[in-house]
PDB file of N, CA, C, O and CB in Angstrom:
ATOM      1  N   MET A   1     110.783  96.446 100.952  1.00  0.00           N
ATOM      2  CA  MET A   1     109.132  96.390 100.380  1.00  0.00           C
ATOM      3  C   MET A   1     109.077  94.702  99.263  1.00  0.00           C
ATOM      4  O   MET A   1     109.774  94.022  98.509  1.00  0.00           O
ATOM      5  CB  MET A   1     108.749  98.328  99.038  1.00  0.00           C
ATOM      6  N   THR A   2     107.781  94.770  99.856  1.00  0.00           N
ATOM      7  CA  THR A   2     107.710  93.606  98.423  1.00  0.00           C
ATOM      8  C   THR A   2     107.293  93.980  97.833  1.00  0.00           C
ATOM      9  O   THR A   2     106.639  95.023  97.804  1.00  0.00           O
ATOM     10  CB  THR A   2     107.183  92.419  98.227  1.00  0.00           C
ATOM     11  N   ASP A   3     107.719  92.631  96.537  1.00  0.00           N
ATOM     12  CA  ASP A   3     107.635  92.906  94.906  1.00  0.00           C
ATOM     13  C   ASP A   3     106.217  93.160  94.133  1.00  0.00           C
ATOM     14  O   ASP A   3     105.991  93.565  92.993  1.00  0.00           O
ATOM     15  CB  ASP A   3     108.236  91.615  94.183  1.00  0.00           C
ATOM     16  N   LEU A   4     105.072  92.636  95.541  1.00  0.00           N
ATOM     17  CA  LEU A   4     104.024  93.129  94.984  1.00  0.00           C
ATOM     18  C   LEU A   4     103.347  94.346  94.800  1.00  0.00           C
ATOM     19  O   LEU A   4     102.547  94.960  94.095  1.00  0.00           O
ATOM     20  CB  LEU A   4     103.452  92.643  95.317  1.00  0.00           C
ATOM     21  N   SER A   5     104.622  94.411  96.537  1.00  0.00           N
ATOM     22  CA  SER A   5     103.607  96.132  97.133  1.00  0.00           C
ATOM     23  C   SER A   5     104.913  96.993  96.103  1.00  0.00           C
ATOM     24  O   SER A   5     104.861  98.221  96.175  1.00  0.00           O
ATOM     25  CB  SER A   5     103.657  96.800  99.848  1.00  0.00           C
ATOM     26  N   ALA A   6     105.657  96.595  95.494  1.00  0.00           N
ATOM     27  CA  ALA A   6     106.794  97.966  94.319  1.00  0.00           C
ATOM     28  C   ALA A   6     105.800  97.431  93.562  1.00  0.00           C
ATOM     29  O   ALA A   6     104.956  98.325  93.511  1.00  0.00           O
ATOM     30  CB  ALA A   6     108.948  97.852  93.621  1.00  0.00           C
ATOM     31  N   GLU A   7     105.357  96.380  92.868  1.00  0.00           N
ATOM     32  CA  GLU A   7     104.473  96.918  91.583  1.00  0.00           C
ATOM     33  C   GLU A   7     103.644  98.031  91.516  1.00  0.00           C
ATOM     34  O   GLU A   7     103.581  98.921  90.668  1.00  0.00           O
ATOM     35  CB  GLU A   7     103.608  96.036  91.203  1.00  0.00           C
ATOM     36  N   ALA A   8     102.777  97.773  92.936  1.00  0.00           N
ATOM     37  CA  ALA A   8     101.007  98.241  92.865  1.00  0.00           C
ATOM     38  C   ALA A   8     102.322  99.977  92.885  1.00  0.00           C
ATOM     39  O   ALA A   8     102.041 100.868  92.083  1.00  0.00           O
ATOM     40  CB  ALA A   8      99.213  97.602  94.962  1.00  0.00           C
ATOM     41  N   ALA A   9     103.296 100.131  93.615  1.00  0.00           N
ATOM     42  CA  ALA A   9     103.785 101.737  93.695  1.00  0.00           C
ATOM     43  C   ALA A   9     103.883 101.780  91.846  1.00  0.00           C
ATOM     44  O   ALA A   9     103.216 102.639  91.270  1.00  0.00           O
ATOM     45  CB  ALA A   9     105.740 102.095  94.820  1.00  0.00           C
ATOM     46  N   ARG A  10     104.564 101.012  91.199  1.00  0.00           N
ATOM     47  CA  ARG A  10     105.128 101.379  90.121  1.00  0.00           C
ATOM     48  C   ARG A  10     103.869 101.824  89.515  1.00  0.00           C
ATOM     49  O   ARG A  10     103.728 102.988  89.139  1.00  0.00           O
ATOM     50  CB  ARG A  10     105.980 100.357  89.420  1.00  0.00           C
ATOM     51  N   THR A  11     103.312 101.286  89.449  1.00  0.00           N
ATOM     52  CA  THR A  11     100.833 100.843  88.371  1.00  0.00           C
ATOM     53  C   THR A  11     101.073 101.969  88.807  1.00  0.00           C
ATOM     54  O   THR A  11     101.312 102.810  87.940  1.00  0.00           O
ATOM     55  CB  THR A  11      98.701  99.505  89.088  1.00  0.00           C
ATOM     56  N   MET A  12     101.094 102.242  89.668  1.00  0.00           N
ATOM     57  CA  MET A  12      99.923 104.308  90.622  1.00  0.00           C
ATOM     58  C   MET A  12     101.506 105.206  90.396  1.00  0.00           C
ATOM     59  O   MET A  12     101.674 106.242  91.040  1.00  0.00           O
ATOM     60  CB  MET A  12      99.174 104.271  93.804  1.00  0.00           C
ATOM     61  N   PHE A  13     101.969 104.991  89.991  1.00  0.00           N
ATOM     62  CA  PHE A  13     103.466 106.109  89.432  1.00  0.00           C
ATOM     63  C   PHE A  13     102.580 106.795  88.367  1.00  0.00           C
ATOM     64  O   PHE A  13     101.984 107.871  88.318  1.00  0.00           O
ATOM     65  CB  PHE A  13     105.267 105.156  88.515  1.00  0.00           C
ATOM     66  N   ILE A  14     102.732 105.739  87.530  1.00  0.00           N
ATOM     67  CA  ILE A  14     102.123 105.500  85.489  1.00  0.00           C
ATOM     68  C   ILE A  14     100.745 106.777  85.551  1.00  0.00           C
ATOM     69  O   ILE A  14     100.621 107.821  84.910  1.00  0.00           O
ATOM     70  CB  ILE A  14     101.012 103.012  84.940  1.00  0.00           C
ATOM     71  N   LEU A  15      99.802 106.107  86.672  1.00  0.00           N
ATOM     72  CA  LEU A  15      98.402 106.890  86.414  1.00  0.00           C
ATOM     73  C   LEU A  15      98.187 108.732  86.118  1.00  0.00           C
ATOM     74  O   LEU A  15      99.107 109.499  86.400  1.00  0.00           O
ATOM     75  CB  LEU A  15      97.582 106.547  87.832  1.00  0.00           C
ATOM     76  N   ASP A  16      97.033 109.174  85.603  1.00  0.00           N
ATOM     77  CA  ASP A  16      96.932 110.329  85.992  1.00  0.00           C
ATOM     78  C   ASP A  16      96.485 111.243  87.043  1.00  0.00           C
ATOM     79  O   ASP A  16      96.519 112.473  87.093  1.00  0.00           O
ATOM     80  CB  ASP A  16      96.618 110.530  85.397  1.00  0.00           C
ATOM     81  N   GLY A  17      95.957 110.158  88.068  1.00  0.00           N
ATOM     82  CA  GLY A  17      96.264 110.976  88.953  1.00  0.00           C
ATOM     83  C   GLY A  17      96.849 110.681  89.843  1.00  0.00           C
ATOM     84  O   GLY A  17      96.472 110.974  90.978  1.00  0.00           O
ATOM     85  N   TRP A  18      97.850 110.073  89.620  1.00  0.00           N
ATOM     86  CA  TRP A  18      99.015 110.483  90.345  1.00  0.00           C
ATOM     87  C   TRP A  18      99.732 111.256  90.011  1.00  0.00           C
ATOM     88  O   TRP A  18     100.611 111.333  90.870  1.00  0.00           O
ATOM     89  CB  TRP A  18      99.696 109.768  90.585  1.00  0.00           C
ATOM     90  N   THR A  19      99.916 111.958  89.191  1.00  0.00           N
ATOM     91  CA  THR A  19     100.870 113.300  88.650  1.00  0.00           C
ATOM     92  C   THR A  19      99.778 114.135  88.747  1.00  0.00           C
ATOM     93  O   THR A  19      99.847 114.772  87.696  1.00  0.00           O
ATOM     94  CB  THR A  19     101.664 113.322  86.973  1.00  0.00           C
ATOM     95  N   GLN A  20      98.503 114.658  89.543  1.00  0.00           N
ATOM     96  CA  GLN A  20      97.441 115.701  89.221  1.00  0.00           C
ATOM     97  C   GLN A  20      97.347 115.963  90.688  1.00  0.00           C
ATOM     98  O   GLN A  20      97.554 117.017  91.290  1.00  0.00           O
ATOM     99  CB  GLN A  20      95.947 115.225  88.351  1.00  0.00           C
ATOM    100  N   PHE A  21      96.776 114.068  91.421  1.00  0.00           N
ATOM    101  CA  PHE A  21      97.389 114.188  93.356  1.00  0.00           C
ATOM    102  C   PHE A  21      99.343 115.370  93.450  1.00  0.00           C
ATOM    103  O   PHE A  21      99.768 116.419  93.934  1.00  0.00           O
ATOM    104  CB  PHE A  21      98.005 111.448  94.120  1.00  0.00           C
ATOM    105  N   ILE A  22      99.778 114.307  92.694  1.00  0.00           N
ATOM    106  CA  ILE A  22     101.186 115.183  93.280  1.00  0.00           C
ATOM    107  C   ILE A  22     101.590 116.714  93.632  1.00  0.00           C
ATOM    108  O   ILE A  22     102.037 117.198  94.672  1.00  0.00           O
ATOM    109  CB  ILE A  22     102.111 115.004  92.372  1.00  0.00           C
ATOM    110  N   GLU A  23     101.285 117.262  92.456  1.00  0.00           N
ATOM    111  CA  GLU A  23     101.101 118.974  91.096  1.00  0.00           C
ATOM    112  C   GLU A  23     100.150 119.244  92.731  1.00  0.00           C
ATOM    113  O   GLU A  23     100.635 119.874  93.670  1.00  0.00           O
ATOM    114  CB  GLU A  23      99.665 118.872  88.519  1.00  0.00           C
ATOM    115  N   TYR A  24      99.104 118.768  92.745  1.00  0.00           N
ATOM    116  CA  TYR A  24      98.484 118.778  93.999  1.00  0.00           C
ATOM    117  C   TYR A  24      99.329 119.317  94.792  1.00  0.00           C
ATOM    118  O   TYR A  24      99.616 120.511  94.882  1.00  0.00           O
ATOM    119  CB  TYR A  24      98.064 117.588  94.483  1.00  0.00           C
ATOM    120  N   VAL A  25      99.872 118.139  95.574  1.00  0.00           N
ATOM    121  CA  VAL A  25     100.927 118.590  96.322  1.00  0.00           C
ATOM    122  C   VAL A  25     101.644 119.324  96.853  1.00  0.00           C
ATOM    123  O   VAL A  25     101.836 119.656  98.023  1.00  0.00           O
ATOM    124  CB  VAL A  25     101.317 118.464  96.197  1.00  0.00           C
ATOM    125  N   ASP A  26     102.356 119.763  95.208  1.00  0.00           N
ATOM    126  CA  ASP A  26     103.473 120.377  95.417  1.00  0.00           C
ATOM    127  C   ASP A  26     103.421 122.113  95.222  1.00  0.00           C
ATOM    128  O   ASP A  26     104.240 123.031  95.255  1.00  0.00           O
ATOM    129  CB  ASP A  26     104.417 119.666  94.493  1.00  0.00           C
ATOM    130  N   GLU A  27     101.606 121.924  94.949  1.00  0.00           N
ATOM    131  CA  GLU A  27     101.227 123.475  94.946  1.00  0.00           C
ATOM    132  C   GLU A  27     101.182 123.662  96.799  1.00  0.00           C
ATOM    133  O   GLU A  27     101.676 124.657  97.329  1.00  0.00           O
ATOM    134  CB  GLU A  27      99.362 123.845  93.943  1.00  0.00           C
ATOM    135  N   GLN A  28     100.570 122.634  97.546  1.00  0.00           N
ATOM    136  CA  GLN A  28     100.409 123.133  98.802  1.00  0.00           C
ATOM    137  C   GLN A  28     101.474 123.032  99.050  1.00  0.00           C
ATOM    138  O   GLN A  28     101.403 124.231  99.321  1.00  0.00           O
ATOM    139  CB  GLN A  28      99.597 122.668  99.681  1.00  0.00           C
ATOM    140  N   ILE A  29     102.564 122.765  99.265  1.00  0.00           N
ATOM    141  CA  ILE A  29     103.870 122.810 100.111  1.00  0.00           C
ATOM    142  C   ILE A  29     104.305 124.068  99.720  1.00  0.00           C
ATOM    143  O   ILE A  29     104.933 124.740 100.538  1.00  0.00           O
ATOM    144  CB  ILE A  29     105.006 121.644  99.857  1.00  0.00           C
ATOM    145  N   LYS A  30     104.092 124.477  98.670  1.00  0.00           N
ATOM    146  CA  LYS A  30     103.964 126.297  98.608  1.00  0.00           C
ATOM    147  C   LYS A  30     103.521 126.822  99.527  1.00  0.00           C
ATOM    148  O   LYS A  30     103.955 127.447 100.495  1.00  0.00           O
ATOM    149  CB  LYS A  30     103.136 126.961  97.645  1.00  0.00           C
ATOM    150  N   VAL A  31     102.308 126.427  99.038  1.00  0.00           N
ATOM    151  CA  VAL A  31     101.380 128.052 100.767  1.00  0.00           C
ATOM    152  C   VAL A  31     101.417 127.008 101.373  1.00  0.00           C
ATOM    153  O   VAL A  31     100.212 126.846 101.565  1.00  0.00           O
ATOM    154  CB  VAL A  31      99.206 129.176 100.892  1.00  0.00           C
ATOM    155  N   GLN A  32     102.041 125.919 101.957  1.00  0.00           N
ATOM    156  CA  GLN A  32     101.986 126.177 102.988  1.00  0.00           C
ATOM    157  C   GLN A  32     103.639 127.104 104.092  1.00  0.00           C
ATOM    158  O   GLN A  32     103.912 127.584 105.192  1.00  0.00           O
ATOM    159  CB  GLN A  32     101.451 124.794 103.255  1.00  0.00           C
ATOM    160  N   GLU A  33     104.465 126.688 102.180  1.00  0.00           N
ATOM    161  CA  GLU A  33     105.791 126.827 103.482  1.00  0.00           C
ATOM    162  C   GLU A  33     106.728 128.044 102.998  1.00  0.00           C
ATOM    163  O   GLU A  33     107.870 128.345 102.651  1.00  0.00           O
ATOM    164  CB  GLU A  33     107.000 125.163 103.618  1.00  0.00           C
ATOM    165  N   SER A  34     104.589 128.834 103.371  1.00  0.00           N
ATOM    166  CA  SER A  34     104.719 131.005 103.636  1.00  0.00           C
ATOM    167  C   SER A  34     104.302 130.367 105.379  1.00  0.00           C
ATOM    168  O   SER A  34     103.347 129.686 105.752  1.00  0.00           O
ATOM    169  CB  SER A  34     102.715 132.780 102.366  1.00  0.00           C
ATOM    170  N   ILE A  35     105.382 130.893 106.083  1.00  0.00           N
ATOM    171  CA  ILE A  35     104.856 131.822 107.813  1.00  0.00           C
ATOM    172  C   ILE A  35     103.988 132.782 108.060  1.00  0.00           C
ATOM    173  O   ILE A  35     103.338 133.099 109.056  1.00  0.00           O
ATOM    174  CB  ILE A  35     105.859 132.630 108.485  1.00  0.00           C
ATOM    175  N   ASP A  36     104.134 133.402 106.433  1.00  0.00           N
ATOM    176  CA  ASP A  36     103.404 134.950 106.573  1.00  0.00           C
ATOM    177  C   ASP A  36     101.608 134.821 107.955  1.00  0.00           C
ATOM    178  O   ASP A  36     101.167 135.305 108.997  1.00  0.00           O
ATOM    179  CB  ASP A  36     102.703 135.457 104.230  1.00  0.00           C
ATOM    180  N   ASN A  37     101.353 134.039 107.109  1.00  0.00           N
ATOM    181  CA  ASN A  37      99.739 134.083 108.243  1.00  0.00           C
ATOM    182  C   ASN A  37      99.588 132.683 109.761  1.00  0.00           C
ATOM    183  O   ASN A  37      98.620 132.076 110.220  1.00  0.00           O
ATOM    184  CB  ASN A  37      97.940 133.538 106.746  1.00  0.00           C
ATOM    185  N   VAL A  38     100.986 132.678 110.073  1.00  0.00           N
ATOM    186  CA  VAL A  38     100.903 132.331 111.371  1.00  0.00           C
ATOM    187  C   VAL A  38     100.754 133.394 112.434  1.00  0.00           C
ATOM    188  O   VAL A  38     101.236 134.515 112.592  1.00  0.00           O
ATOM    189  CB  VAL A  38     101.955 131.620 111.614  1.00  0.00           C
ATOM    190  N   GLU A  39     100.041 132.749 113.002  1.00  0.00           N
ATOM    191  CA  GLU A  39     100.235 134.028 114.606  1.00  0.00           C
ATOM    192  C   GLU A  39     100.636 133.068 116.193  1.00  0.00           C
ATOM    193  O   GLU A  39     100.896 133.495 117.318  1.00  0.00           O
ATOM    194  CB  GLU A  39      98.049 135.077 115.067  1.00  0.00           C
ATOM    195  N   SER A  40     100.562 131.987 115.789  1.00  0.00           N
ATOM    196  CA  SER A  40     101.074 131.660 117.498  1.00  0.00           C
ATOM    197  C   SER A  40     101.611 130.108 116.905  1.00  0.00           C
ATOM    198  O   SER A  40     101.369 129.428 115.908  1.00  0.00           O
ATOM    199  CB  SER A  40      99.415 131.602 119.149  1.00  0.00           C
ATOM    200  N   GLU A  41     102.975 129.904 118.821  1.00  0.00           N
ATOM    201  CA  GLU A  41     104.272 129.012 117.681  1.00  0.00           C
ATOM    202  C   GLU A  41     102.609 127.726 118.262  1.00  0.00           C
ATOM    203  O   GLU A  41     103.052 127.161 119.262  1.00  0.00           O
ATOM    204  CB  GLU A  41     107.065 128.535 118.558  1.00  0.00           C
ATOM    205  N   GLN A  42     101.496 127.316 118.076  1.00  0.00           N
ATOM    206  CA  GLN A  42     101.438 126.131 118.023  1.00  0.00           C
ATOM    207  C   GLN A  42     100.514 125.576 116.355  1.00  0.00           C
ATOM    208  O   GLN A  42     100.410 124.624 115.582  1.00  0.00           O
ATOM    209  CB  GLN A  42     100.770 125.786 119.514  1.00  0.00           C
ATOM    210  N   ALA A  43      99.950 127.206 116.634  1.00  0.00           N
ATOM    211  CA  ALA A  43     100.197 126.694 114.920  1.00  0.00           C
ATOM    212  C   ALA A  43     101.551 127.070 113.771  1.00  0.00           C
ATOM    213  O   ALA A  43     101.309 126.727 112.614  1.00  0.00           O
ATOM    214  CB  ALA A  43      98.887 127.385 114.109  1.00  0.00           C
ATOM    215  N   LEU A  44     102.470 127.515 113.931  1.00  0.00           N
ATOM    216  CA  LEU A  44     103.318 127.275 113.752  1.00  0.00           C
ATOM    217  C   LEU A  44     104.095 125.488 113.825  1.00  0.00           C
ATOM    218  O   LEU A  44     104.913 124.849 113.163  1.00  0.00           O
ATOM    219  CB  LEU A  44     103.575 128.220 114.386  1.00  0.00           C
ATOM    220  N   PHE A  45     103.655 125.375 114.452  1.00  0.00           N
ATOM    221  CA  PHE A  45     103.817 123.615 114.354  1.00  0.00           C
ATOM    222  C   PHE A  45     103.060 122.871 114.312  1.00  0.00           C
ATOM    223  O   PHE A  45     103.223 121.742 114.775  1.00  0.00           O
ATOM    224  CB  PHE A  45     104.318 122.971 115.168  1.00  0.00           C
ATOM    225  N   THR A  46     102.128 123.218 113.814  1.00  0.00           N
ATOM    226  CA  THR A  46     101.396 122.617 112.915  1.00  0.00           C
ATOM    227  C   THR A  46     101.405 122.935 111.339  1.00  0.00           C
ATOM    228  O   THR A  46     101.015 121.935 110.737  1.00  0.00           O
ATOM    229  CB  THR A  46     100.257 122.782 113.389  1.00  0.00           C
ATOM    230  N   ALA A  47     101.585 123.537 110.845  1.00  0.00           N
ATOM    231  CA  ALA A  47     101.459 124.683 110.191  1.00  0.00           C
ATOM    232  C   ALA A  47     103.025 123.439 109.411  1.00  0.00           C
ATOM    233  O   ALA A  47     102.977 122.763 108.383  1.00  0.00           O
ATOM    234  CB  ALA A  47     101.536 126.659 111.197  1.00  0.00           C
ATOM    235  N   LYS A  48     103.962 123.555 110.209  1.00  0.00           N
ATOM    236  CA  LYS A  48     105.730 122.353 109.945  1.00  0.00           C
ATOM    237  C   LYS A  48     105.060 121.585 110.334  1.00  0.00           C
ATOM    238  O   LYS A  48     104.369 122.103 109.457  1.00  0.00           O
ATOM    239  CB  LYS A  48     107.487 122.384 110.846  1.00  0.00           C
ATOM    240  N   GLY A  49     104.188 120.416 111.006  1.00  0.00           N
ATOM    241  CA  GLY A  49     103.844 118.476 110.977  1.00  0.00           C
ATOM    242  C   GLY A  49     103.117 118.644 108.826  1.00  0.00           C
ATOM    243  O   GLY A  49     103.350 118.021 107.790  1.00  0.00           O
ATOM    244  N   ARG A  50     101.969 120.202 109.332  1.00  0.00           N
ATOM    245  CA  ARG A  50     101.622 119.818 107.313  1.00  0.00           C
ATOM    246  C   ARG A  50     103.023 119.677 107.083  1.00  0.00           C
ATOM    247  O   ARG A  50     103.747 119.186 107.950  1.00  0.00           O
ATOM    248  CB  ARG A  50     100.782 121.372 105.947  1.00  0.00           C
ATOM    249  N   LEU A  51     103.372 119.987 106.210  1.00  0.00           N
ATOM    250  CA  LEU A  51     104.669 120.484 105.588  1.00  0.00           C
ATOM    251  C   LEU A  51     105.987 119.515 105.436  1.00  0.00           C
ATOM    252  O   LEU A  51     106.647 119.597 104.400  1.00  0.00           O
ATOM    253  CB  LEU A  51     105.088 121.653 106.429  1.00  0.00           C
ATOM    254  N   GLU A  52     106.297 118.766 106.283  1.00  0.00           N
ATOM    255  CA  GLU A  52     106.896 116.879 106.708  1.00  0.00           C
ATOM    256  C   GLU A  52     105.551 116.680 106.247  1.00  0.00           C
ATOM    257  O   GLU A  52     105.839 117.005 105.095  1.00  0.00           O
ATOM    258  CB  GLU A  52     107.407 116.086 108.746  1.00  0.00           C
ATOM    259  N   VAL A  53     104.127 116.379 106.160  1.00  0.00           N
ATOM    260  CA  VAL A  53     103.670 114.734 105.652  1.00  0.00           C
ATOM    261  C   VAL A  53     104.266 114.565 104.307  1.00  0.00           C
ATOM    262  O   VAL A  53     104.692 113.547 103.761  1.00  0.00           O
ATOM    263  CB  VAL A  53     101.848 114.425 105.474  1.00  0.00           C
ATOM    264  N   LEU A  54     104.152 116.689 103.593  1.00  0.00           N
ATOM    265  CA  LEU A  54     103.019 117.252 102.239  1.00  0.00           C
ATOM    266  C   LEU A  54     104.312 116.299 100.803  1.00  0.00           C
ATOM    267  O   LEU A  54     104.461 115.638  99.775  1.00  0.00           O
ATOM    268  CB  LEU A  54     102.900 120.056 102.042  1.00  0.00           C
ATOM    269  N   ARG A  55     105.162 117.408 102.573  1.00  0.00           N
ATOM    270  CA  ARG A  55     107.079 116.638 101.761  1.00  0.00           C
ATOM    271  C   ARG A  55     107.604 115.281 101.555  1.00  0.00           C
ATOM    272  O   ARG A  55     108.709 115.201 101.018  1.00  0.00           O
ATOM    273  CB  ARG A  55     108.435 116.952 102.691  1.00  0.00           C
ATOM    274  N   ALA A  56     106.783 113.824 102.011  1.00  0.00           N
ATOM    275  CA  ALA A  56     106.834 112.998 103.021  1.00  0.00           C
ATOM    276  C   ALA A  56     105.972 112.434 101.501  1.00  0.00           C
ATOM    277  O   ALA A  56     106.695 111.647 100.890  1.00  0.00           O
ATOM    278  CB  ALA A  56     106.265 113.296 104.848  1.00  0.00           C
ATOM    279  N   VAL A  57     104.831 112.638 100.913  1.00  0.00           N
ATOM    280  CA  VAL A  57     104.381 112.014  99.554  1.00  0.00           C
ATOM    281  C   VAL A  57     104.598 112.270  98.389  1.00  0.00           C
ATOM    282  O   VAL A  57     104.465 111.492  97.444  1.00  0.00           O
ATOM    283  CB  VAL A  57     103.381 111.997  99.400  1.00  0.00           C
ATOM    284  N   ALA A  58     105.030 113.636  98.346  1.00  0.00           N
ATOM    285  CA  ALA A  58     105.810 114.241  97.180  1.00  0.00           C
ATOM    286  C   ALA A  58     107.315 113.487  96.972  1.00  0.00           C
ATOM    287  O   ALA A  58     107.833 113.430  95.857  1.00  0.00           O
ATOM    288  CB  ALA A  58     106.025 115.921  97.504  1.00  0.00           C
ATOM    289  N   ALA A  59     107.946 112.924  98.164  1.00  0.00           N
ATOM    290  CA  ALA A  59     108.976 112.255  97.968  1.00  0.00           C
ATOM    291  C   ALA A  59     109.030 110.478  97.772  1.00  0.00           C
ATOM    292  O   ALA A  59     109.868 109.624  97.482  1.00  0.00           O
ATOM    293  CB  ALA A  59     109.659 112.725  99.009  1.00  0.00           C
ATOM    294  N   TYR A  60     107.531 110.554  98.141  1.00  0.00           N
ATOM    295  CA  TYR A  60     107.382 109.563  98.300  1.00  0.00           C
ATOM    296  C   TYR A  60     107.589 107.937  96.026  1.00  0.00           C
ATOM    297  O   TYR A  60     107.895 106.746  95.970  1.00  0.00           O
ATOM    298  CB  TYR A  60     105.721 110.058  99.360  1.00  0.00           C
ATOM    299  N   GLU A  61     107.322 108.658  95.195  1.00  0.00           N
ATOM    300  CA  GLU A  61     107.726 107.672  93.698  1.00  0.00           C
ATOM    301  C   GLU A  61     108.754 107.548  93.810  1.00  0.00           C
ATOM    302  O   GLU A  61     109.177 106.397  93.697  1.00  0.00           O
ATOM    303  CB  GLU A  61     107.574 108.101  92.226  1.00  0.00           C
ATOM    304  N   ASP A  62     110.062 109.036  94.193  1.00  0.00           N
ATOM    305  CA  ASP A  62     111.481 109.148  94.336  1.00  0.00           C
ATOM    306  C   ASP A  62     112.125 107.718  94.687  1.00  0.00           C
ATOM    307  O   ASP A  62     112.664 106.838  94.016  1.00  0.00           O
ATOM    308  CB  ASP A  62     111.796 110.220  95.453  1.00  0.00           C
ATOM    309  N   THR A  63     111.617 108.009  96.960  1.00  0.00           N
ATOM    310  CA  THR A  63     112.479 106.935  97.786  1.00  0.00           C
ATOM    311  C   THR A  63     111.485 105.413  97.106  1.00  0.00           C
ATOM    312  O   THR A  63     111.480 104.432  97.849  1.00  0.00           O
ATOM    313  CB  THR A  63     112.347 107.286 100.010  1.00  0.00           C
ATOM    314  N   ILE A  64     111.099 105.357  96.433  1.00  0.00           N
ATOM    315  CA  ILE A  64     110.373 103.319  95.791  1.00  0.00           C
ATOM    316  C   ILE A  64     111.448 103.448  94.821  1.00  0.00           C
ATOM    317  O   ILE A  64     112.472 102.862  95.172  1.00  0.00           O
ATOM    318  CB  ILE A  64     108.180 102.904  94.729  1.00  0.00           C
ATOM    319  N   LYS A  65     111.496 103.898  93.977  1.00  0.00           N
ATOM    320  CA  LYS A  65     112.569 103.835  93.162  1.00  0.00           C
ATOM    321  C   LYS A  65     114.414 103.410  93.869  1.00  0.00           C
ATOM    322  O   LYS A  65     115.221 102.519  93.604  1.00  0.00           O
ATOM    323  CB  LYS A  65     112.409 105.348  92.513  1.00  0.00           C
ATOM    324  N   LEU A  66     114.420 104.554  94.804  1.00  0.00           N
ATOM    325  CA  LEU A  66     115.288 104.514  95.347  1.00  0.00           C
ATOM    326  C   LEU A  66     115.305 103.472  95.983  1.00  0.00           C
ATOM    327  O   LEU A  66     116.348 102.880  95.710  1.00  0.00           O
ATOM    328  CB  LEU A  66     115.457 105.370  95.838  1.00  0.00           C
ATOM    329  N   MET A  67     114.725 102.942  96.669  1.00  0.00           N
ATOM    330  CA  MET A  67     114.365 101.734  97.159  1.00  0.00           C
ATOM    331  C   MET A  67     115.977 100.343  96.305  1.00  0.00           C
ATOM    332  O   MET A  67     117.136  99.942  96.201  1.00  0.00           O
ATOM    333  CB  MET A  67     112.291 101.518  96.472  1.00  0.00           C
ATOM    334  N   GLU A  68     113.964 100.309  95.864  1.00  0.00           N
ATOM    335  CA  GLU A  68     114.339  99.095  94.290  1.00  0.00           C
ATOM    336  C   GLU A  68     115.930  99.666  94.058  1.00  0.00           C
ATOM    337  O   GLU A  68     116.759  98.857  94.473  1.00  0.00           O
ATOM    338  CB  GLU A  68     113.004  99.505  92.273  1.00  0.00           C
ATOM    339  N   GLU A  69     116.628 101.159  93.353  1.00  0.00           N
ATOM    340  CA  GLU A  69     117.613 100.614  93.097  1.00  0.00           C
ATOM    341  C   GLU A  69     119.428 100.267  94.413  1.00  0.00           C
ATOM    342  O   GLU A  69     120.650 100.140  94.341  1.00  0.00           O
ATOM    343  CB  GLU A  69     117.661 101.517  91.862  1.00  0.00           C
ATOM    344  N   MET A  70     118.515 100.280  95.208  1.00  0.00           N
ATOM    345  CA  MET A  70     119.554 100.074  96.322  1.00  0.00           C
ATOM    346  C   MET A  70     119.224  98.304  96.183  1.00  0.00           C
ATOM    347  O   MET A  70     120.328  97.761  96.204  1.00  0.00           O
ATOM    348  CB  MET A  70     119.157 101.044  98.140  1.00  0.00           C
ATOM    349  N   GLU A  71     118.182  97.306  96.061  1.00  0.00           N
ATOM    350  CA  GLU A  71     117.667  96.020  96.766  1.00  0.00           C
ATOM    351  C   GLU A  71     118.314  95.627  94.982  1.00  0.00           C
ATOM    352  O   GLU A  71     118.163  94.430  94.739  1.00  0.00           O
ATOM    353  CB  GLU A  71     115.526  95.772  97.530  1.00  0.00           C
ATOM    354  N   GLU A  72     118.713  96.117  94.255  1.00  0.00           N
ATOM    355  CA  GLU A  72     118.951  95.502  92.810  1.00  0.00           C
ATOM    356  C   GLU A  72     120.855  95.540  92.899  1.00  0.00           C
ATOM    357  O   GLU A  72     121.563  94.566  92.643  1.00  0.00           O
ATOM    358  CB  GLU A  72     118.057  96.750  91.253  1.00  0.00           C
ATOM    359  N   TYR A  73     121.256  96.626  93.234  1.00  0.00           N
ATOM    360  CA  TYR A  73     122.436  96.943  93.467  1.00  0.00           C
ATOM    361  C   TYR A  73     123.135  96.112  94.486  1.00  0.00           C
ATOM    362  O   TYR A  73     124.363  96.188  94.475  1.00  0.00           O
ATOM    363  CB  TYR A  73     122.428  98.178  93.749  1.00  0.00           C
ATOM    364  N   ASP A  74     122.556  95.308  95.393  1.00  0.00           N
ATOM    365  CA  ASP A  74     122.056  95.370  96.903  1.00  0.00           C
ATOM    366  C   ASP A  74     122.549  93.536  95.522  1.00  0.00           C
ATOM    367  O   ASP A  74     123.676  93.150  95.212  1.00  0.00           O
ATOM    368  CB  ASP A  74     119.942  96.365  97.990  1.00  0.00           C
ATOM    369  N   ALA A  75     121.190  92.933  95.097  1.00  0.00           N
ATOM    370  CA  ALA A  75     121.023  91.523  94.467  1.00  0.00           C
ATOM    371  C   ALA A  75     122.555  91.401  93.830  1.00  0.00           C
ATOM    372  O   ALA A  75     123.210  90.421  94.184  1.00  0.00           O
ATOM    373  CB  ALA A  75     119.621  91.412  93.183  1.00  0.00           C
ATOM    374  N   SER A  76     123.276  92.535  92.727  1.00  0.00           N
ATOM    375  CA  SER A  76     124.369  92.295  91.800  1.00  0.00           C
ATOM    376  C   SER A  76     125.201  91.702  92.658  1.00  0.00           C
ATOM    377  O   SER A  76     126.084  90.907  92.335  1.00  0.00           O
ATOM    378  CB  SER A  76     124.979  93.474  91.072  1.00  0.00           C
ATOM    379  N   ASN A  77     124.843  92.218  94.208  1.00  0.00           N
ATOM    380  CA  ASN A  77     126.892  92.164  94.503  1.00  0.00           C
ATOM    381  C   ASN A  77     126.931  90.687  95.411  1.00  0.00           C
ATOM    382  O   ASN A  77     127.832  90.348  96.178  1.00  0.00           O
ATOM    383  CB  ASN A  77     127.809  94.009  95.940  1.00  0.00           C
ATOM    384  N   LEU A  78     126.194  90.236  95.219  1.00  0.00           N
ATOM    385  CA  LEU A  78     126.092  89.280  96.433  1.00  0.00           C
ATOM    386  C   LEU A  78     127.220  88.138  95.761  1.00  0.00           C
ATOM    387  O   LEU A  78     127.509  87.116  96.383  1.00  0.00           O
ATOM    388  CB  LEU A  78     124.242  88.597  96.790  1.00  0.00           C
TER     389      LEU A  78
END
């Protein structure tokens, strides 16, 4: 990740809109985790795909922070 894109991500994380978006994503994860309404194998795979995407979006901020920590660790251990 470049310094510019990491800075853009950090800026995004502090915005109210990001917080609201992640709250919405977290709500959708809870909805998608229920398989009560899945009526076919295809619907199950579709729901599983949606859930994977939602979880990846929900983890984006933590992923960026972890990448930055790893880069800092690597730089300090050279």
